[in-house]
N, C-alpha and C positions, 0 to 999 in steps of 0.2 A: 127316057132315062135307061141306062144300061145297068148290068149287074155291077154293083160297086159295094165295097165293104161299108158296113153301117146299116144296110137294109135290115129291117126287123119284121117279124111276124109272130103270130101266136095261134094256138088251137086249144080248145078246151073240151072236157068230157065230164059227165057226171059219173061218179063211181057207183056201178051197179053190179049185180052178181056176175054178169058176163065178162067183165074186165078185172075180176079179182084173181088172186093167185090160185084159189081153190078151183075156179072155173077153167083157167087156161093151163093148169097143170104145173105151174111153177112153184107151188106151195100148197099148203092145206088150209090156209086161213082166208077168211072173207075180208081181205084188204086189197087195195089197189095193187095190181101185179106189176112187177118190174118190166116184163115184156110189154104190158099195156102202156106204161110210162114211156118206154123207148119208142113204141109206135107213135105215140102222141108227139114226142119230140121230133121224130122224122116228119110227121105231117106238118108241124109248124115250120120246119126248114123248107119242105117242098112248097108250102103255101107262100112262103116269103119270096121265093124266086119265080114261081109259076107265071106271074104276069109279065115277066121280062124275057121269057123263053120264046123262041121262034116257033111258028106253027110246025107241028110234027116232032117237036122236042119234048123231052121230059127229063127228070133227074132220077138217078138210082142211088140208094144209100150203099156205101162200101165199107164204112168204118164208124164205130161209135164207142166212146169211152165215157161211161157215166157212173156216178154213184147214186144209190137210192137209199136215202138216209132216214126217212120218216114214213111210218105206216099210216095210210089214210083209209078210214072205214067207209062203208056204204053211205051214200047220201051226200057226200061232199063233192064239190067241183074241183077238178084239177086243171090247171092251165099250164101249157108248155109254151115257152118263149124261145125263139131262135134269132140269132143275130149273125149275119154274114160277116165274117172277119177277114176272109182272104179269097181272092179269085185268081186262080192260076190256070189260064186257058179254060179247059173243061172241068177242072177240079174246084169244088166249092167247099170252103171250110167254115163251120159254124160253131159258135158258142151256144149251148142249149141249157135250159134249166126248166124245172117244173115246180109249180107252187100250188099249195092249197091255201087260199086266202093270201096272206102276206108271207107265210112260212115257205121257205125253199125246201122242197122235199127230195130233190135230186138235181144234179148238174153235171156238165162235162162238155165234151166236144164231139162233133159229128162231121163226116165228110160225105159229100155227094158228087156225082159226075153227071154232067150234061150229056145226054145220049139222043141219037135219032131213034124214035120209037120203032120205026120200020126196020132199020138195021139191027137194033137190039133184039127184036122179036125173031128176025131171021136167024140170028145166032142161037137163040133159045131153041128154035125148031131144029136147027142142025145138031145141036147138042142132044136133043131128045132122040134123034135118029141113032146117035152113037151109043146111047144107053141101052 
């Protein structure tokens, strides 16, 4: 099977101090942080397509547009879901959402690009030399 719209995947995490707004610096409260939600959504998207990539390939996130609508306290599990909605050569577009139980706590869209890991890291190293 190749990369086709309709592929779905998920990732989950328990809300602990390390992924709260207070810990990551995005706020002062002990609630699930927006950056943590975004990272979980990206992981769900990557995990959705990883089995279909060629050896030596990965994907990198390039764009995300999400809302974070509900605060989730310590001890709850958050699940991110990703659905591949468009494949345009190397560009992959996803619909993403996060839930705590049945309640949607955030949702939006995410774009990733398929890259050669070796070439990508060569570009990173070249950029490092420029800086």
